[in-house]
C-alpha positions in Angstrom: 90.7 96.1 88.2 89.8 92.7 88.3 87.0 93.0 91.3 83.9 91.0 90.9 85.0 90.3 87.1 84.9 86.4 87.3 88.0 86.5 88.4 87.6 85.4 92.2 85.1 82.7 91.0 87.3 81.1 88.9 90.3 80.8 91.2 88.2 79.5 93.9 85.9 77.2 91.5 89.4 75.8 90.1 90.9 75.3 94.2 93.6 78.0 93.7 92.4 79.7 96.5 90.1 79.5 99.6 87.3 82.2 99.5 88.4 83.3 103.0 91.8 84.4 101.6 90.6 85.7 98.3 90.2 89.1 99.1 93.8 89.3 100.3 95.2 88.0 97.5 93.3 90.6 95.5 94.6 93.3 97.4 98.0 91.4 97.2 98.4 91.4 101.0 99.1 88.0 100.7 102.0 88.2 98.6 103.5 84.9 97.4 99.9 83.3 97.4 98.8 86.6 94.9 102.2 85.7 92.8 101.5 82.2 92.4 97.7 83.1 91.8 98.2 85.5 89.0 101.1 83.2 87.4 98.7 80.4 87.0 95.7 82.5 85.9 97.9 84.3 83.2 99.1 81.1 82.0 95.8 79.8 81.4 94.7 82.5 79.6 97.9 82.7 77.0 97.6 78.6 76.3 93.5 79.2 75.6 94.5 82.5 73.5 96.9 80.1 71.6 94.0 77.6 71.4 91.7 80.4 69.5 94.6 81.0 67.1 95.3 77.2 65.9 91.5 76.8 65.3 90.8 79.9 63.8 93.8 79.8 61.4 94.5 77.8 59.1 98.0 79.0 58.0 99.4 76.8 61.4 100.4 73.7 60.5 101.9 70.8 62.7 105.7 72.1 61.5 105.3 75.4 63.0 104.2 73.9 66.8 106.5 70.8 66.9 109.7 72.5 68.1 107.4 74.6 70.5 106.2 71.4 72.0 109.6 70.0 72.1 110.7 73.3 74.0 107.4 73.2 76.1 107.7 69.5 77.2 111.9 69.4 77.2 113.3 73.5 78.4 116.8 73.2 77.7 119.2 75.7 76.2 119.8 73.2 73.3 116.0 73.5 72.4 115.5 77.0 73.0 118.4 77.6 70.2 116.5 75.2 67.7 113.4 77.4 68.6 115.3 80.0 67.8 116.4 78.9 64.4 113.6 77.6 63.2 111.2 79.8 60.8 108.3 78.3 61.2 108.4 78.7 64.9 109.1 82.3 64.7 106.3 82.8 62.0 104.1 81.6 64.6 105.4 83.6 67.2 105.0 86.5 64.7 100.9 85.5 64.2 100.5 85.2 67.7 101.8 88.6 68.4 100.1 90.3 65.7 96.6 88.3 67.0 97.5 90.3 70.5 97.6 93.5 69.1 94.3 92.9 67.1 92.9 91.9 70.5 94.8 94.8 72.1 93.3 97.1 69.3 89.8 95.7 70.6 88.9 93.8 66.8 88.1 90.7 69.1 85.7 92.5 71.5 86.0 94.3 74.6 85.8 90.9 77.1 89.2 89.5 74.7 90.4 93.2 74.9 90.3 93.4 79.0 91.5 90.0 79.7 94.5 90.5 77.5 95.2 93.7 79.5 95.4 91.7 82.5 97.8 89.4 81.1 100.0 92.5 80.0 100.3 94.0 83.8 101.0 90.7 85.3 103.9 90.0 82.8 105.0 93.8 83.7 105.0 92.4 87.1 107.1 89.4 86.3 109.6 91.6 84.1 109.9 94.0 87.7 110.6 90.6 89.4 113.4 89.8 86.9 115.0 93.2 87.0 115.5 92.7 91.1 116.8 89.0 90.4 119.1 89.5 88.2 119.8 93.3 89.2 119.3 94.7 85.5 119.2 98.2 86.3 118.1 99.4 82.8 114.8 96.9 82.9 114.3 97.8 86.4 114.2 101.5 85.7 111.9 100.7 82.8 109.1 98.5 84.6 108.8 101.4 87.2 108.0 103.7 84.8 105.5 101.4 83.4 104.1 100.6 86.8 103.6 104.3 87.1 100.3 104.2 85.1 99.2 101.1 87.3 99.5 103.1 90.4 97.7 106.3 89.1 94.7 103.8 87.5 94.3 101.8 90.9 94.1 105.7 93.0 97.0 104.5 95.0 97.9 108.1 95.5 101.0 108.0 97.8 102.7 106.1 95.4 101.5 107.5 92.3 103.1 110.7 94.1 106.9 109.0 94.7 107.3 106.5 92.2 107.7 108.8 89.3 110.3 110.6 91.9 112.4 107.7 92.0 112.2 107.1 88.4 113.9 110.5 87.4 116.4 110.1 90.4 117.5 106.4 88.4 117.3 108.2 85.1 119.6 111.5 86.8 121.6 109.4 88.7 124.9 109.8 86.4 124.5 113.2 86.4 123.8 113.9 90.4 125.3 111.3 91.8 128.6 110.0 89.9 129.5 106.7 90.3 126.2 105.7 91.8 124.9 104.0 88.6 128.4 101.9 88.2 127.4 100.8 91.6 123.7 99.8 91.5 124.7 98.0 88.2 127.3 96.0 89.9 124.7 94.7 92.3 123.6 97.5 94.6 120.0 97.5 94.8 119.4 93.7 95.4 121.6 91.1 97.7 122.7 87.2 96.8 122.1 85.1 99.7 122.5 82.0 97.9 124.7 80.6 94.9 121.4 79.8 92.6 121.5 82.2 89.4 119.2 84.9 89.3 117.9 84.5 92.6 118.4 88.1 94.3 116.3 89.9 96.3 116.0 93.4 97.1 118.0 95.1 99.6 115.3 96.0 102.1 113.9 93.1 102.5 117.2 91.2 102.9 117.5 93.2 105.8 114.2 92.4 107.1 115.2 88.8 106.9 118.6 89.2 108.7 119.1 92.3 110.9 115.9 93.2 112.0 114.5 89.9 111.8 117.6 88.7 114.8 116.9 92.1 116.5 113.7 91.7 117.4 112.6 91.9 121.5 109.8 90.4 123.1 107.3 93.3 123.4 109.3 95.6 121.2 110.9 98.6 122.1 108.2 99.1 124.4 109.6 96.6 126.9 113.1 98.7 127.3 113.9 100.7 130.0 113.0 104.4 130.0 116.3 105.2 130.4 117.6 106.3 126.9 120.9 104.6 127.2 119.3 101.1 126.8 117.5 102.2 123.8 120.5 103.5 122.6 123.0 100.4 122.9 119.8 98.3 121.1 120.7 100.4 118.1 124.1 100.4 117.8 124.8 96.7 118.6 121.8 95.0 116.6 123.9 94.5 113.6 126.3 92.4 115.7 123.5 90.8 117.3 122.5 89.6 114.1 126.0 88.4 112.7 126.2 86.4 116.1 122.8 84.8 115.8 123.8 83.8 112.1 127.4 82.7 113.2 126.0 80.3 115.7 123.5 78.7 113.4 126.2 78.0 110.5 128.1 76.9 113.4 125.3 74.2 114.5 124.6 73.3 110.9 121.1 74.9 111.1 121.2 77.2 108.1 119.8 76.0 105.1 122.2 76.4 102.1 121.1 73.3 100.4 119.3 74.8 97.7 120.9 74.6 94.1 118.1 75.2 91.7 114.9 77.4 91.9 112.0 76.4 93.5 109.6 76.7 90.3 112.0 74.6 88.4 112.1 71.4 90.7 110.3 68.4 89.2 107.4 68.4 91.9 106.6 72.5 91.8 106.7 71.9 87.8 103.9 68.9 88.2 102.0 71.3 90.7 101.9 74.2 88.4 100.9 72.0 85.1 98.2 70.4 87.2 96.9 74.0 88.5 96.6 75.7 85.2 94.7 72.4 83.7 92.2 73.3 86.9 92.0 76.7 85.7 91.5 75.9 82.0 89.0 73.5 82.9 86.9 75.8 85.2 86.7 78.3 82.3 84.5 75.2 80.7 81.9 76.3 83.2 82.0 80.2 82.9 83.0 82.3 79.7 85.9 81.6 77.6 86.9 85.5 76.6 88.6 84.4 73.6 86.0 82.5 72.0 83.0 84.7 71.9 80.6 85.3 68.9 80.8 88.3 66.8 77.8 89.7 68.1 79.1 89.7 71.6 82.0 91.4 70.5 80.1 94.8 71.8 80.1 94.1 75.5 82.4 93.0 78.3 81.0 90.5 80.1 81.4 89.0 83.8 83.0 85.9 83.4 81.3 83.9 86.1 77.5 85.5 85.7 77.7 86.4 82.0 76.0 89.8 82.9 77.5 92.5 80.5 79.1 95.7 82.0 77.0 99.0 81.6 79.1 101.4 79.0 80.7 103.6 81.4 82.3 100.3 83.2 83.3 98.9 80.1 84.7 102.2 78.5 86.8 102.4 82.0 87.8 99.1 82.4 89.2 98.6 78.6 91.2 101.8 79.0 92.3 101.2 82.1 95.9 101.3 81.8 95.7 104.3 79.3 93.7 106.6 81.7 96.7 106.3 84.5 99.4 106.5 81.7 97.9 109.7 80.5 97.8 111.0 84.3 101.5 109.8 85.2 102.5 111.6 82.0 100.7 114.8 83.1 102.3 114.5 86.6 105.7 114.0 85.5 105.4 117.1 83.1 103.8 119.2 85.0 105.2 119.0 88.7 108.5 117.1 87.9 109.9 118.9 84.5 107.6 122.2 84.3 107.2 122.6 87.5 104.5 124.7 87.0 102.3 122.8 89.3 104.1 122.5 93.2 104.8 118.6 93.8 102.9 118.7 97.2 99.7 120.2 95.7 96.1 117.7 96.3 96.4 115.0 93.7 92.9 114.0 92.1 92.0 110.4 91.9 90.6 108.9 88.6 87.9 107.1 90.5 87.5 104.8 87.0 84.7 102.1 87.4 85.2 98.6 87.5 82.8 95.6 88.0 82.9 96.3 91.4 80.7 99.6 91.0 77.7 97.4 89.4 77.2 96.3 92.8 73.5 97.3 94.1 73.7 99.3 97.3 71.1 100.2 99.5 71.1 101.7 103.5 68.0 100.1 105.3 67.3 100.4 109.4 67.5 98.0 112.0 65.4 97.4 114.8 68.1 99.4 116.7 67.7 102.0 114.2 71.5 101.4 113.0 71.7 102.0 109.3 73.4 99.2 107.5 75.0 98.8 104.5 73.6 95.9 102.3 75.6 95.4 99.1 73.9 92.6 96.6 75.8 91.6 94.0 74.7 90.5 90.6 77.4 87.6 90.1 75.3 85.9 92.6 72.0 85.7 90.4 73.8 85.4 87.7 75.8 82.3 88.8 72.6 80.8 89.5 70.7 81.0 86.2 74.0 79.6 84.7 73.3 76.8 87.0 69.7 76.6 86.5 70.6 76.1 83.0 72.7 72.9 83.7 70.0 71.0 85.7 66.7 69.9 85.5 64.1 72.7 85.8 62.3 71.1 89.0 65.7 71.5 90.8 66.3 74.9 89.8 62.4 76.0 90.5 63.1 74.9 93.8 66.4 76.5 94.6 65.1 79.9 93.3 62.0 79.4 95.2 63.7 78.7 98.3 66.2 81.6 97.5 63.0 84.2 97.3 61.5 82.9 100.0 64.6 83.4 102.3 66.3 86.4 100.3 
């Protein structure tokens, strides 16, 4: 969804991620790093959205922002209750939500609509994390259903096929498995390995960090004897081995149990987070602010780094990215799980929604060794050079472009 939209260029320019690892962040393979990048980007966009609301709305006064600013600078339960009982703050939040709904409907342009949909996707992911960390079964089930649409939109068919089944099992667990719902609500699908509140992790992740980690052997099971007894003994004693390893570490005082708060709420982490968000906001000054476009630019969906407008097909698919996935997910659940008019294991079709990456020029050339080589020339590169040439002297920009043309 975000590939070649300017997202990668902004993150690299802000210094949150190096160019060598941006692809792993975009694909989600570097999970922790990807979560940090998406949280910082989402927070920067939310601040920019609020700044545009304050600048374009005359009804917002300092009284509405005073209590919210106090809560932001000194987060506490007392300040939160003050904001919750303040009519001016409630009015400001209401206006902000109405402004967001207008952007979601496309009244402020396609670019703002697209980037606000990205923020909604990040909020969905954060709510899913919260459901696991707090062991909230109802929130866990709701977020799973909402994530089905994103899987269908991204054409991740194996996940898109079996996640609705998991959701259906959770919805009918009270009738099919009596007593299982109460067990899950009491902490059955997440594990607390520390005394820090709301710091639970999934059960499978806990197994990977305890039993599987302690039971690993050099070379894996390949190094075992070919006799079946060795592998069988390893299987039935691996949990004991992990238990002995953990007990040994505890006796040697090598277990890190000193954590008393979330890492993100520590002072150093908060200072680092604030600095990264400000770096992203400063980087947007050199690119395009999606919430500060002129009215004559609302009809186009722009790449933030190059300023290149997307084609009509790309803009339509990106602006309806979530809605298209939701339609496909609803149809899948209705036809294969409820009506069963279509067999569950029948072949699924990809939506093949177009993104900015689809606009990259592709051609096949033949090398000297008669091997076909695919060459991809992204328009973002020349667009970025064009924007750069507008900020430097003409002689310097002309020399740079002439060198690129000679060596292209």
